[in-house]
Every structure is written in structure tokens, then in C-alpha cells.
C-alpha positions in Angstrom: -5.8 3.4 -8.7 -2.4 2.1 -7.2 -0.6 -0.1 -9.8 -0.3 -3.2 -7.3 -4.1 -3.5 -7.7 -4.4 -3.1 -11.6 -4.3 -6.8 -12.3 -6.0 -7.6 -9.1 -9.1 -5.6 -10.0 -8.7 -6.5 -13.8 -9.9 -10.2 -13.0 -11.7 -9.7 -9.6 -15.1 -9.6 -11.2 -15.0 -13.2 -12.2 -14.8 -14.4 -8.6 -17.2 -11.7 -7.2 -14.4 -10.3 -5.0 -15.1 -6.6 -5.1 -17.6 -6.5 -2.3 -15.0 -8.5 -0.1 -12.4 -5.7 -1.4 -14.7 -3.2 -0.2 -14.7 -4.5 3.2 -10.9 -4.6 3.5 -10.8 -1.0 2.1 -13.4 0.4 4.2 -12.9 -1.5 7.4 -16.3 -0.9 8.9 -15.1 0.4 12.2 -15.6 -0.6 15.8 -17.5 -0.1 19.2 -17.0 1.8 22.4 -14.2 0.5 24.7 -16.5 -1.0 27.4 -18.3 -3.1 24.9 -15.2 -5.0 23.5 -13.5 -6.5 26.2 -13.2 -10.3 25.6 -14.6 -10.0 21.9 -11.8 -11.4 19.8 -10.6 -14.7 18.8 -7.1 -14.8 19.6 -4.5 -17.4 18.7 -0.7 -17.2 19.1 1.2 -15.9 16.3 4.7 -17.5 15.1 6.7 -15.3 17.3 8.1 -12.9 14.5 9.6 -9.8 16.0 7.7 -6.9 14.7 9.4 -4.4 16.9 6.1 -3.2 18.5 4.2 -2.8 15.4 0.4 -2.4 15.7 -2.3 -3.7 13.2 -5.6 -1.9 12.7 -8.7 -3.7 13.4 -12.4 -2.6 13.4 -15.3 -3.7 15.7 -18.9 -2.3 16.1 -17.9 1.2 14.0 -14.6 2.0 15.8 -11.0 1.3 15.1 -8.4 0.0 17.6 -5.2 -2.1 17.1 -3.8 -5.5 18.0 -0.1 -6.9 18.5 1.6 -9.7 16.5 -0.3 -12.1 18.8 -3.5 -11.0 18.2 -3.8 -9.1 21.5 -5.9 -6.0 21.5 -3.3 -3.5 22.8 -5.4 -0.4 21.8 -9.2 -0.9 22.2 -11.4 0.3 19.4 -12.7 3.7 20.1 -11.5 5.9 17.1 -13.9 6.9 14.3 -11.3 6.0 11.9 -7.5 5.2 11.8 -4.5 4.8 9.7 -1.6 2.2 10.0 1.4 2.7 12.3 4.6 4.1 10.8 7.5 5.3 12.7 5.8 4.5 15.9 2.6 6.7 15.3 -0.9 6.2 13.7 -3.1 8.9 12.4 -6.7 8.5 13.9 -9.9 10.4 13.9 -11.7 11.7 16.9 -15.0 13.8 16.8 -14.3 14.7 13.1 -10.7 15.9 13.4 -7.4 13.8 12.6 -4.4 13.5 15.3 -1.8 10.8 16.1 -1.5 8.3 18.9 1.5 6.2 19.9 1.8 2.4 20.3 0.2 2.6 23.7 -2.7 4.4 22.2 -1.9 7.7 23.9 -2.4 10.9 22.0 0.9 12.1 20.6 -0.5 15.0 18.5 -4.0 16.2 19.4 -6.7 15.9 16.9 -6.8 19.2 14.7 -6.6 18.3 11.2 -9.2 17.7 8.3 -7.1 14.4 7.6 -3.5 13.0 8.1 -1.5 10.3 6.6 1.5 8.1 7.8 4.8 9.5 9.0 7.7 9.0 6.3 11.1 10.3 7.1 10.0 12.2 10.1 7.2 13.9 8.5 3.4 13.3 8.2 1.1 15.0 5.5 -1.8 16.7 6.8 -4.8 18.5 5.4 -5.8 21.9 7.0 -9.5 21.5 8.6 -10.6 24.8 7.4 -8.6 25.7 3.9 -8.5 22.0 2.8 -4.8 22.8 1.7 -2.2 20.3 2.4 1.2 20.6 4.3 3.5 18.6 6.9 4.2 18.1 10.5 7.0 16.8 12.4 6.5 14.0 15.2 5.7 16.6 17.9 2.8 18.1 15.8 4.5 21.2 14.7 3.7 22.6 11.1 7.1 22.2 9.4 5.8 22.9 5.8 2.9 25.1 5.5 -0.5 23.9 4.4 -0.6 25.7 1.0 -0.7 22.8 -1.5 -3.5 21.2 -3.2 -2.2 17.7 -3.0 1.1 16.2 -1.4 2.6 12.8 -1.5 4.9 11.4 1.2 8.7 12.2 1.5 10.8 9.5 0.0 14.5 10.3 -0.4 14.4 13.5 1.0 11.6 14.8 -1.7 7.8 14.7 -1.6 5.4 15.3 -4.7 3.5 18.5 -4.2 0.6 19.7 -6.4 -0.3 23.3 -7.0 -2.4 25.0 -9.6 -3.2 21.2 -11.0 0.6 20.6 -11.5 2.9 18.4 -9.7 6.4 18.9 -8.7 8.8 18.0 -5.8 9.4 19.9 -2.7 12.4 19.5 -0.1 12.2 19.4 3.6 11.9 23.2 3.8 8.9 23.1 1.3 10.7 24.6 -1.4 10.2 23.3 -5.0 13.3 21.7 -6.4 11.6 20.2 -9.1 9.1 22.9 -10.5 5.3 21.8 -10.6 5.1 21.0 -14.4 3.9 17.5 -14.4 0.3 15.9 -14.5 1.7 12.7 -12.9 4.4 12.0 -10.5 5.6 8.9 -8.4 7.8 8.7 -5.4 11.6 8.8 -5.8 13.3 5.4 -5.6 17.0 5.2 -5.9 17.2 8.7 -7.3 14.7 8.2 -10.1 10.9 9.1 -10.3 8.6 8.4 -13.0 6.5 11.8 -14.3 4.3 12.8 -17.2 3.5 16.2 -18.6 0.3 14.5 -20.0 1.7 12.8 -23.0 4.0 10.1 -22.3 5.9 8.9 -19.1 9.7 9.7 -18.7 12.0 9.2 -15.7 13.9 12.1 -14.0 16.5 12.7 -11.4 16.3 14.7 -8.3 17.4 17.7 -10.2 14.3 17.2 -12.7 16.6 16.1 -15.4 15.7 13.3 -17.7 18.0 10.2 -17.1 17.2 8.9 -20.6 15.5 10.0 -23.7 12.9 7.3 -24.0 9.3 7.6 -23.2 6.6 5.2 -22.4 2.8 4.9 -22.0 1.0 6.7 -19.3 0.2 3.8 -17.3 4.0 3.3 -16.7 5.2 3.2 -13.4 8.5 3.7 -11.1 11.6 1.4 -10.4 11.5 -1.4 -8.0 14.5 -3.6 -7.7 16.3 -2.2 -10.6 13.3 -2.5 -13.1 10.2 -0.7 -13.9 7.1 -2.0 -15.8 6.5 0.2 -18.9 4.0 0.1 -21.6 4.4 0.7 -25.4 2.1 -0.2 -28.2 -0.4 -1.6 -25.6 2.0 -4.3 -24.4 4.1 -4.3 -21.0 7.7 -5.1 -20.5 10.4 -4.1 -18.1 12.9 -1.4 -18.5 16.4 -0.8 -16.8 17.8 2.4 -15.6 19.3 3.1 -19.1 15.7 3.1 -20.5 16.0 0.0 -22.6 13.8 -3.0 -22.3 15.6 -5.7 -20.2 12.5 -7.8 -20.8 10.6 -7.2 -24.0 6.9 -6.0 -24.0 4.9 -9.1 -24.3 2.4 -8.8 -21.5 -1.2 -7.7 -21.1 -0.4 -5.9 -17.7 2.6 -6.1 -15.5 3.2 -5.2 -12.0 6.6 -3.9 -10.1 9.0 -6.3 -8.8 8.9 -7.5 -5.2 10.7 -10.4 -3.5 12.6 -11.0 -6.8 9.3 -11.8 -8.8 6.8 -9.6 -10.8 3.2 -10.3 -11.4 2.3 -10.3 -15.1 -0.8 -11.1 -17.2 -0.5 -13.0 -20.4 -3.4 -14.1 -22.5 -6.0 -13.5 -19.7 -3.9 -15.6 -17.1 -1.5 -14.4 -14.3 1.7 -15.8 -13.3 5.2 -14.5 -12.0 8.4 -13.6 -13.9 12.2 -13.4 -13.0 14.1 -10.3 -13.8 15.4 -12.2 -17.1 11.6 -12.5 -18.2 11.4 -16.2 -17.6 8.4 -17.4 -15.8 9.1 -18.7 -12.2 5.4 -19.4 -11.8 3.5 -19.9 -15.2 0.5 -17.8 -16.3 -2.1 -20.5 -15.3 -3.7 -18.3 -12.4 -6.9 -16.3 -12.7 -6.1 -13.9 -9.9 -3.1 -13.2 -7.6 -1.4 -10.6 -5.3 2.1 -9.6 -5.7 4.7 -11.1 -3.5 5.2 -9.6 -0.1 7.5 -11.1 2.8 8.3 -14.2 0.5 4.5 -15.1 0.0 1.6 -14.3 -2.4 -2.1 -14.9 -2.2 -3.5 -16.6 -5.3 -7.1 -17.5 -6.0 -8.1 -20.8 -7.6 -11.2 -22.9 -8.0 -10.8 -24.5 -4.7 -10.3 -21.1 -2.9 -7.7 -18.9 -1.8 -4.0 -20.2 -0.8 -0.5 -18.9 -0.5 2.5 -19.5 -2.6 6.2 -19.3 -2.0 8.6 -17.8 -4.7 9.1 -21.4 -6.0 5.3 -21.5 -6.7 4.8 -24.2 -4.0 1.6 -24.0 -1.8 2.5 -23.0 1.8 -1.0 -23.1 3.0 -4.6 -22.9 2.1 -7.2 -20.7 3.7 -10.8 -21.8 5.0 -13.5 -21.8 2.3 -15.3 -19.2 4.2 -12.6 -16.5 3.4 -13.5 -14.3 0.8 -10.4 -12.3 0.3 -6.9 -11.9 1.6 -4.1 -9.3 1.2 -0.3 -8.9 1.3 1.7 -9.6 4.2 3.0 -6.7 6.3 5.1 -7.1 9.3 4.4 -10.7 9.4 0.5 -10.7 9.2 -2.0 -10.5 6.4 -5.5 -9.2 6.6 -8.3 -11.5 5.3 -12.2 -11.1 5.1 -14.5 -13.9 6.2 -18.3 -13.5 6.4 -18.0 -9.8 6.0 -15.3 -9.3 9.1 -11.7 -8.6 8.8 -9.2 -10.6 10.5 -5.4 -11.5 10.3 -3.4 -14.6 9.7 0.4 -15.1 10.4 2.9 -16.6 7.9 2.0 -20.3 8.8 -1.7 -19.5 7.9 -2.8 -19.8 11.6 -5.6 -17.2 12.6 -4.2 -14.6 14.8 -7.3 -12.4 15.2 -10.8 -12.5 14.1 -13.6 -10.8 15.6 -16.8 -12.7 17.0 -19.9 -11.9 14.9 
């Protein structure tokens, strides 16, 4: 499970939110193009420039996409689909995966067993017959053969690749520059990645050399904003790039920093700390998401609301909203009565399908 959801799921059962999460995760698709004209509730967004970004929607078992104003620009007609990245999105048509552009036109013909987002000009794909993974470029050409058991995304010129049950890092030619010897490996950030050989987590540079000698618990993750959550003796703190604790281990759980704050749990409650370890938002919350684009969703007895980095409430969501997600490119998903919609940064509904 991705680290950003560790705290979220640790306490989600208290609110009975797992079913709503499943709706967000599975996004129960949509219907044919003819059947969806005029189906959405569309309210103008706040005018934020999203540079042509498209947001995934589902309707009647099919996937389509809206723009930042909530207008359907690619009508739901795909069996499944991913997020847009670098101007393209992976979609499933007739059991095979390809890519579309921001107008909904086929950019790479459906031919793969699966496909993921583009990063640094390459997208991971799974061969439809062998089940092995490789990379294509934006024209759909195989640039790294599908010979790996599992691959990550390219980050800072390297990508995690698994072969024979062990992970290493390959370059843009598909050559291992860090041999496959790890059981765990994260993306590189600022030249550093977290890896494990099955015992403890350590941190390496792009040559595979440890950047310090200290080792940490298996749940420890990579660096963000100069610090990384690290576990020792069942307690969580934050280390700096020297491997020393900048924030001493004292938390039940800890998430990476984002927007200058980190979500932590202490004595069963969650709050947000600054890089100096002091609480910016005291640990009085039962449930919260990490900050994204300056806002964080939190859950209280009165419902779901978003706070700013000062801990002030920016807006509350209607009582029938069951779940809400992080902001991405100016919009955030929410679940209401089993259907997925989007809100803008003022809390206004941009899109929500009619029932």
C-alpha cells in the first residue's frame, strides 16, 4: 500500500469509509457515447490555469474525461483509463491498452496487456502475451523491451526494474546501472532512493552506493522536501540526508512532507508537523489526508472539510459526501451517494453525474 494512505487506512474503519474508498479506487466506469449527452451537473470552476489537463470520470460502466470547468471533453467510451500525464492517458479498449491525447484521439493503438502514465517521455507497458513489462515512447515504439517482471516509472533518469524477484535500477537504454539485488526500492528523488535487501531500509545514490551507514525499519520511505519518515524501535521520526534524525522518533505513524507539513499520528490522533517537529495542526483529528496544493481533507464529527496550512477551515463539504481526495491540478475527487464528482479549491462542485 502506498505510504500516503497508511495513516488514512489505519483509522478509516472508524468512519466506515472503506466502501467509499473502493468507489474512488475502482471508479465504476461509464456508458456509451450516445447515452451520456447532457448527463452531468456542471458548475464553473475558479478559472485556475490547468494547461489543458483532463480529469477522469466514470458513467454507466465507461471512462471519459472532463476539463477544469467540468465540461465533458472526452465522452465516456473506454472500458478503463488512467490519469493524463505529459499530454496522454492510458485507456482500455476491447481488452487491450493504448493511449489517447487530450482530444480523445488515439495516439498509441490499443495493443498492451496494461499501460501506465508517461514520465520523462516513457510509459511502462505490459506485453499482452508474455505478461512481461517494458517501456514505450510517445509514438508507441518499444524503447526498452518487455523482459522485466515488474517496473516502476522513470524518475531522474532511472526506473526501478524487477527481475527474478529482485529490484534494481535501469537507465533509459534499459541497462541495469544498479544491479537487481533489493527486495524493496523507491523512486529516486534528488538523487536518493530508499532500498532494502530484506532486512533494513537504507538509502543509495544513483551508483547504488549508500549515502550513509544508518539503517531503518522496513516501512521507511524516500525523501521529500529534504526529509524522510523513518522508523526505529516501533516509533517514527524524520531523517535528513546525513541519516541523522532531524525530528526524533516519537510518532505512531508518519507520512512524507508535502507543502511544508507532514501528517503524523500520535496517541491515536493525527495532526501536521513542521520540519522542526513542532505541530502546525495539533493531533486532535481522527482522520486526515496529506496536504496537496495548499489544502488537506480532514474528517470530523460534523463531516468532511478542507483546511489550509495554518489549520484554518477553508470550506466544508455537504453532509452527503462520503469521502474526498487530495487536490491535483486544481480539482479534488469526492464520493457522494456512491458516485464520483470533483470540487475546485473554493469547495464548489465542478462536476457530479446525475443518478
